[in-house]
N, CA, C and O of each residue as an XYZ file, in Angstrom:
456
protein
N       2.478     -2.757    -10.850
C       1.973     -4.095    -10.945
C       2.033     -4.539    -12.399
O       1.720     -3.781    -13.318
N       2.429     -5.746    -12.572
C       2.498     -6.299    -13.922
C       1.950     -7.715    -13.935
O       1.848     -8.369    -12.896
N       1.605     -8.172    -15.115
C       1.232     -9.560    -15.344
C       2.310    -10.139    -16.239
O       2.525     -9.662    -17.353
N       2.991    -11.174    -15.750
C       4.031    -11.805    -16.552
C       3.347    -12.719    -17.565
O       2.661    -13.674    -17.202
N       3.546    -12.407    -18.829
C       2.924    -13.196    -19.898
C       3.815    -14.339    -20.354
O       3.327    -15.403    -20.736
N       5.116    -14.116    -20.313
C       6.035    -15.178    -20.740
C       7.432    -14.867    -20.213
O       7.836    -13.708    -20.108
N       8.146    -15.920    -19.890
C       9.553    -15.763    -19.539
C      10.360    -15.975    -20.811
O      10.136    -16.932    -21.551
N      11.298    -15.074    -21.055
C      12.078    -15.121    -22.282
C      13.422    -15.789    -22.025
O      13.988    -15.644    -20.942
N      13.935    -16.518    -23.006
C      15.248    -17.152    -22.834
C      16.328    -16.074    -22.652
O      16.296    -15.022    -23.289
N      17.270    -16.370    -21.774
C      18.342    -15.411    -21.522
C      19.563    -16.144    -21.001
O      19.456    -17.248    -20.468
N      20.714    -15.530    -21.157
C      21.938    -16.101    -20.589
C      22.435    -15.230    -19.426
O      23.607    -15.285    -19.052
N      21.521    -14.427    -18.864
C      21.870    -13.571    -17.730
C      21.540    -14.282    -16.420
O      20.925    -15.348    -16.411
N      21.961    -13.672    -15.324
C      21.684    -14.230    -14.000
C      20.311    -13.820    -13.468
O      19.943    -14.176    -12.348
N      19.571    -13.084    -14.257
C      18.248    -12.656    -13.831
C      17.222    -13.019    -14.906
O      17.560    -13.281    -16.061
N      15.970    -13.024    -14.486
C      14.894    -13.389    -15.404
C      14.560    -12.223    -16.328
O      14.642    -11.061    -15.929
N      14.195    -12.533    -17.527
C      13.705    -11.551    -18.488
C      12.324    -12.029    -18.912
O      12.137    -13.196    -19.259
N      11.358    -11.115    -18.881
C       9.986    -11.515    -19.163
C       9.311    -10.552    -20.122
O       9.727     -9.405    -20.292
N       8.263    -11.056    -20.738
C       7.331    -10.213    -21.468
C       6.179     -9.984    -20.504
O       5.609    -10.937    -19.973
N       5.835     -8.722    -20.277
C       4.824     -8.416    -19.270
C       3.923     -7.291    -19.751
O       4.258     -6.541    -20.668
N       2.772     -7.198    -19.101
C       1.893     -6.052    -19.355
C       1.575     -5.391    -18.021
O       1.468     -6.056    -16.991
N       1.428     -4.082    -18.059
C       1.147     -3.301    -16.854
C      -0.303     -3.504    -16.445
O      -1.207     -3.486    -17.280
N      -0.509     -3.697    -15.149
C      -1.856     -3.782    -14.582
C      -2.147     -2.454    -13.890
O      -1.492     -2.107    -12.907
N      -3.102     -1.731    -14.389
C      -3.452     -0.423    -13.835
C      -4.317     -0.582    -12.588
O      -5.070     -1.547    -12.458
N      -4.195      0.379    -11.676
C      -5.086      0.417    -10.528
C      -6.518      0.578    -11.008
O      -6.784      1.309    -11.961
N      -7.437     -0.110    -10.342
C      -8.858      0.045    -10.629
C      -9.408      1.106     -9.686
O      -9.433      0.925     -8.468
N      -9.848      2.210    -10.268
C     -10.344      3.326     -9.478
C     -11.847      3.410     -9.683
O     -12.307      3.814    -10.751
N     -12.616      3.033     -8.670
C     -14.073      3.062     -8.813
C     -14.582      4.498     -8.850
O     -13.860      5.439     -8.520
N     -15.831      4.644     -9.254
C     -16.438      5.978     -9.245
C     -16.459      6.497     -7.815
O     -16.448      5.723     -6.857
N     -16.490      7.812     -7.689
C     -16.442      8.407     -6.361
C     -15.024      8.546     -5.875
O     -14.709      8.195     -4.738
N     -14.164      9.061     -6.740
C     -12.742      9.184     -6.417
C     -12.513     10.042     -5.170
O     -11.522      9.854     -4.465
N     -13.432     10.992     -4.891
C     -13.304     11.815     -3.685
C     -13.327     10.944     -2.440
O     -12.605     11.209     -1.478
N     -14.161      9.900     -2.455
C     -14.233      8.986     -1.316
C     -12.919      8.252     -1.119
O     -12.549      7.939      0.013
N     -12.202      7.971     -2.213
C     -10.892      7.321     -2.100
C      -9.911      8.210     -1.363
O      -9.115      7.723     -0.560
N      -9.957      9.510     -1.624
C      -9.061     10.440     -0.926
C      -9.372     10.473      0.565
O      -8.464     10.558      1.393
N     -10.645     10.405      0.902
C     -11.045     10.365      2.319
C     -10.507      9.090      2.963
O      -9.979      9.131      4.074
N     -10.639      7.960      2.273
C     -10.144      6.684      2.799
C      -8.620      6.700      2.909
O      -8.067      6.176      3.876
N      -7.938      7.295      1.933
C      -6.471      7.392      1.984
C      -6.044      8.249      3.171
O      -5.057      7.934      3.836
N      -6.776      9.330      3.446
C      -6.472     10.167      4.615
C      -6.681      9.386      5.907
O      -5.891      9.508      6.843
N      -7.745      8.584      5.962
C      -8.016      7.771      7.155
C      -6.896      6.772      7.394
O      -6.464      6.584      8.531
N      -6.420      6.128      6.325
C      -5.329      5.161      6.435
C      -4.042      5.869      6.870
O      -3.298      5.353      7.704
N      -3.785      7.040      6.307
C      -2.595      7.809      6.691
C      -2.658      8.185      8.164
O      -1.668      8.041      8.881
N      -3.807      8.663      8.624
C      -3.975      9.009     10.039
C      -3.740      7.798     10.928
O      -3.062      7.897     11.950
N      -4.301      6.646     10.539
C      -4.113      5.419     11.318
C      -2.655      5.006     11.378
O      -2.167      4.571     12.421
N      -1.969      5.142     10.266
C      -0.546      4.803     10.223
C       0.251      5.718     11.145
O       1.112      5.251     11.891
N      -0.031      7.012     11.097
C       0.700      7.968     11.948
C       0.426      7.717     13.424
O       1.337      7.812     14.246
N      -0.832      7.395     13.773
C      -1.143      7.076     15.175
C      -0.384      5.842     15.627
O       0.149      5.807     16.736
N      -0.333      4.831     14.771
C       0.382      3.598     15.098
C       1.867      3.879     15.300
O       2.454      3.442     16.290
N       2.467      4.597     14.379
C       3.898      4.889     14.488
C       4.206      5.732     15.723
O       5.237      5.530     16.365
N       3.330      6.670     16.062
C       3.515      7.482     17.269
C       3.425      6.598     18.504
O       4.232      6.743     19.422
N       2.460      5.686     18.545
C       2.313      4.765     19.687
C       3.541      3.883     19.838
O       3.882      3.466     20.945
N       4.207      3.598     18.720
C       5.404      2.755     18.759
C       6.674      3.582     18.979
O       7.777      3.036     19.009
N       6.512      4.910     19.133
C       7.665      5.780     19.346
C       8.474      6.014     18.081
O       9.658      6.343     18.152
N       7.841      5.847     16.920
C       8.568      5.995     15.663
C       8.022      7.118     14.796
O       8.391      7.221     13.626
N       7.161      7.952     15.335
C       6.616      9.059     14.560
C       7.612     10.211     14.488
O       8.470     10.354     15.359
N       7.495     11.021     13.460
C       8.339     12.206     13.328
C       7.665     13.179     12.373
O       6.868     12.765     11.532
N       7.974     14.469     12.489
C       7.398     15.444     11.550
C       7.789     15.150     10.102
O       6.990     15.351      9.188
N       9.008     14.677      9.895
C       9.457     14.368      8.536
C       8.631     13.231      7.933
O       8.236     13.277      6.768
N       8.382     12.217      8.752
C       7.585     11.076      8.295
C       6.161     11.518      7.990
O       5.579     11.100      6.990
N       5.605     12.355      8.842
C       4.247     12.844      8.601
C       4.184     13.637      7.295
O       3.253     13.463      6.509
N       5.163     14.501      7.062
C       5.183     15.256      5.796
C       5.259     14.312      4.602
O       4.569     14.509      3.602
N       6.099     13.289      4.710
C       6.242     12.342      3.598
C       4.931     11.595      3.335
O       4.539     11.407      2.184
N       4.263     11.175      4.401
C       3.018     10.423      4.224
C       1.876     11.303      3.738
O       0.963     10.829      3.062
N       1.928     12.576      4.082
C       0.844     13.473      3.678
C       1.126     14.177      2.347
O       0.300     14.957      1.874
N       2.275     13.909      1.747
C       2.572     14.540      0.459
C       1.546     14.083     -0.572
O       1.037     12.964     -0.511
N       1.260     14.951     -1.498
C       0.240     14.652     -2.512
C       0.645     13.430     -3.333
O       1.686     13.416     -3.990
N      -0.196     12.418     -3.277
C       0.029     11.192     -4.050
C      -1.328     10.544     -4.291
O      -2.238     10.704     -3.478
N      -1.479      9.827     -5.379
C      -2.745      9.115     -5.616
C      -3.014      8.111     -4.486
O      -2.073      7.573     -3.904
N      -4.286      7.858     -4.174
C      -4.625      6.945     -3.077
C      -3.969      5.573     -3.175
O      -3.575      5.015     -2.151
N      -3.843      5.020     -4.360
C      -3.190      3.717     -4.507
C      -1.728      3.759     -4.110
O      -1.213      2.807     -3.525
N      -1.062      4.850     -4.422
C       0.349      5.021     -4.050
C       0.474      5.159     -2.535
O       1.393      4.607     -1.930
N      -0.455      5.900     -1.923
C      -0.455      6.045     -0.462
C      -0.540      4.659      0.185
O       0.234      4.343      1.088
N      -1.480      3.839     -0.278
C      -1.648      2.492      0.281
C      -0.380      1.669      0.114
O       0.044      0.986      1.047
N       0.221      1.726     -1.050
C       1.426      0.934     -1.313
C       2.587      1.366     -0.428
O       3.307      0.522      0.106
N       2.776      2.671     -0.271
C       3.876      3.181      0.566
C       3.712      2.736      2.016
O       4.654      2.246      2.639
N       2.512      2.912      2.539
C       2.275      2.568      3.943
C       2.411      1.067      4.158
O       3.057      0.636      5.113
N       1.817      0.274      3.291
C       1.874     -1.179      3.452
C       3.311     -1.683      3.402
O       3.683     -2.573      4.167
N       4.110     -1.128      2.516
C       5.482     -1.624      2.370
C       6.343     -1.340      3.593
O       7.322     -2.042      3.845
N       5.980     -0.316      4.348
C       6.809      0.081      5.495
C       6.251     -0.433      6.821
O       7.019     -0.755      7.728
N       4.939     -0.511      6.944
C       4.328     -0.735      8.256
C       3.812     -2.159      8.455
O       3.819     -2.655      9.581
N       3.374     -2.816      7.411
C       2.748     -4.138      7.561
C       3.836     -5.210      7.677
O       4.600     -5.418      6.735
N       3.912     -5.892      8.827
C       4.983     -6.870      9.024
C       4.738     -8.227      8.353
O       5.689     -8.966      8.096
N       3.486     -8.559      8.072
C       3.141     -9.875      7.536
C       3.356     -9.910      6.020
O       2.651     -9.216      5.287
N       4.323    -10.710      5.534
C       4.583    -10.739      4.092
C       3.393    -11.235      3.269
O       3.203    -10.789      2.138
N       2.597    -12.141      3.814
C       1.428    -12.638      3.073
C       0.411    -11.512      2.871
O      -0.186    -11.398      1.801
N       0.215    -10.689      3.889
C      -0.707     -9.567      3.769
C      -0.159     -8.519      2.801
O      -0.908     -7.976      1.988
N       1.131     -8.233      2.881
C       1.733     -7.288      1.923
C       1.517     -7.792      0.495
O       1.177     -7.010     -0.392
N       1.712     -9.091      0.269
C       1.512     -9.663     -1.062
C       0.050     -9.542     -1.489
O      -0.245     -9.198     -2.633
N      -0.855     -9.827     -0.564
C      -2.291     -9.698     -0.860
C      -2.612     -8.268     -1.297
O      -3.341     -8.057     -2.266
N      -2.064     -7.290     -0.575
C      -2.315     -5.891     -0.923
C      -1.722     -5.542     -2.283
O      -2.337     -4.814     -3.062
N      -0.532     -6.058     -2.570
C       0.084     -5.813     -3.876
C      -0.761     -6.381     -5.012
O      -0.810     -5.804     -6.098
N      -1.414     -7.491     -4.770
C      -2.211     -8.153     -5.803
C      -3.599     -7.543     -5.965
O      -4.310     -7.884     -6.910
N      -3.991     -6.660     -5.073
C      -5.325     -6.066     -5.115
C      -5.311     -4.834     -6.011
O      -4.734     -3.807     -5.653
N      -5.943     -4.937     -7.171
C      -5.973     -3.820     -8.109
C      -7.002     -2.762     -7.719
O      -6.810     -1.578     -7.996
N      -8.089     -3.183     -7.080
C      -9.147     -2.253     -6.681
C      -8.629     -1.398     -5.520
O      -8.416     -1.899     -4.416
N      -8.432     -0.114     -5.781
C      -7.816      0.776     -4.795
C      -8.675      0.906     -3.550
O      -8.145      0.935     -2.439
N      -9.988      0.984     -3.712
C     -10.858      1.094     -2.539
C     -10.705     -0.134     -1.644
O     -10.581     -0.008     -0.425
N     -10.713     -1.312     -2.245
C     -10.558     -2.552     -1.474
C      -9.190     -2.587     -0.791
O      -9.082     -3.003      0.363
N      -8.144     -2.150     -1.502
C      -6.793     -2.144     -0.933
C      -6.731     -1.220      0.282
O      -6.159     -1.585      1.309
N      -7.314     -0.031      0.172
C      -7.314      0.912      1.294
C      -8.119      0.372      2.473
O      -7.704      0.507      3.624
N      -9.262     -0.236      2.191
C     -10.086     -0.788      3.274
C      -9.346     -1.902      4.004
O      -9.353     -1.951      5.234
N      -8.711     -2.790      3.256
C      -7.964     -3.910      3.871
C      -6.778     -3.396      4.669
O      -6.494     -3.888      5.761
N      -6.088     -2.406      4.122
C      -4.948     -1.816      4.833
C      -5.409     -1.110      6.097
O      -4.767     -1.224      7.141
N      -6.513     -0.385      6.013
C      -7.052      0.285      7.200
C      -7.381     -0.703      8.306
O      -7.084     -0.456      9.475
N      -7.992     -1.819      7.939
C      -8.324     -2.857      8.928
C      -7.058     -3.442      9.545
O      -7.015     -3.698     10.748
N      -6.034     -3.654      8.734
C      -4.775     -4.202      9.247
C      -4.096     -3.213     10.195
O      -3.536     -3.614     11.215
N      -4.145     -1.928      9.861
C      -3.556     -0.911     10.746
C      -4.314     -0.839     12.068
O      -3.707     -0.697     13.129
N      -5.646     -0.936     12.001
C      -6.445     -0.941     13.236
C      -6.060     -2.123     14.116
O      -5.931     -1.974     15.331
N      -5.876     -3.292     13.517
C      -5.474     -4.487     14.270
C      -4.099     -4.297     14.911
O      -3.902     -4.633     16.079
N      -3.162     -3.763     14.151
C      -1.819     -3.508     14.698
C      -1.876     -2.520     15.853
O      -1.170     -2.688     16.848
N      -2.711     -1.492     15.732
C      -2.834     -0.496     16.797
C      -3.391     -1.137     18.071
O      -2.944     -0.816     19.172
N      -4.366     -2.044     17.923
C      -4.905     -2.743     19.104
C      -3.836     -3.600     19.772
O      -3.808     -3.713     20.997
N      -2.965     -4.198     18.982
C      -1.896     -5.041     19.528
C      -0.849     -4.202     20.266
O      -0.274     -4.661     21.253
N      -0.602     -2.994     19.802
C       0.399     -2.119     20.419
C      -0.119     -1.549     21.725
O       0.633     -1.398     22.688
N      -1.426     -1.227     21.756
C      -1.999     -0.605     22.977
C      -2.395     -1.607     23.962
O      -2.890     -1.257     25.034
């Protein structure tokens, strides 16, 4: 995540900007974030299995050691069909809030599939 501070003049076909990195906000109780990330991962795997798209390889990839914010980003980018919601999740720096919102979205998708 970045904050674009200024667009720089360029003669290229793409934009060049001055930007600063926006770090994930990790609240106290980081252990609770891991529990929430596991819950979101489990929900994602249940959803994919219900849709006939689960696999051992996918489960290994989702369960590989990664920070909770990365887990949320990976799952949202692949599973969430609504671009507005994906954008909302990308803009959410608070990792706990991002995981909670993603978990709720996965629960909603699972209800729609079943």
